[in-house]
N, C-alpha and C positions, 0 to 999 in steps of 0.2 A: 435342538441339536444335542444338548446335554443329555436328554432322556434317551435318544437313539444310541449314543455312545455308551451310556450306562447299561442298557439292556443288551447291547451287542457284547459288551465285556462279560456280562453274566452268562450269556449263551456260549461264548468262546471258552470261558472257564469251565463250564460243565462238559463241553466236548473235550477239553484238555484232560480233565480228570478221568473221563472214560477211556481216552486213548492211553493214558499212563497205566490205568488199571488193566487194560488188555495186554500191555507189554509185560506186566509183572506176573501174569497168570502162569507162565511156564517156569518160574524160578521158585526155589524153596526158601524157607526162612533162613537156613544156614548160609546161603549165598549172599544174603544181605549183610552178614557180619564177617565176610572174608572167606568163607568156605565155598566149596563147589567150583573152584577154579582148576580142576584137574584136567579138563580138556577144553580145546578151542572150538567154539561153535560159531558158524557164520549165519547171519540173517538171510533168509530166503523167502521168496513168495510174499504172502500176505503179511508176514512179520516184518519184512523190509518196508513194505508200503505203510504199515502202521507207524514204523519208526520215523520215516520221512514226514508223514502227516503230523506226527507229534511235534517235530521241529518247526514245521510251517505254522501250526496252530499256536505254539508257544511264541513265535515271532509276532504273530498277529495279536496275541494277548499283550505283549510288551508295547507294540505300537498303539493299541487302544488305550493302554495305561498312560502313555505319554500324551496322546490326544486329549484324554480326559483332564489332564493337568492344565491344558491351555484353553479349555472351553468353559 
């Protein structure tokens, strides 16, 4: 059981990194330090789906971390 949780956590972490990298593709380096906030942009289409998938995968990662503590 411990091995399954371990490998699942590694797979979920790789997916989480990919999803976060896909979200950061549209932003410039200046927006990371407070710049680039001149206009309001709303998430649409695939960007919105990636955003929600990131939240779900992050939750799954946390759950797997807690499960791994108890196995």
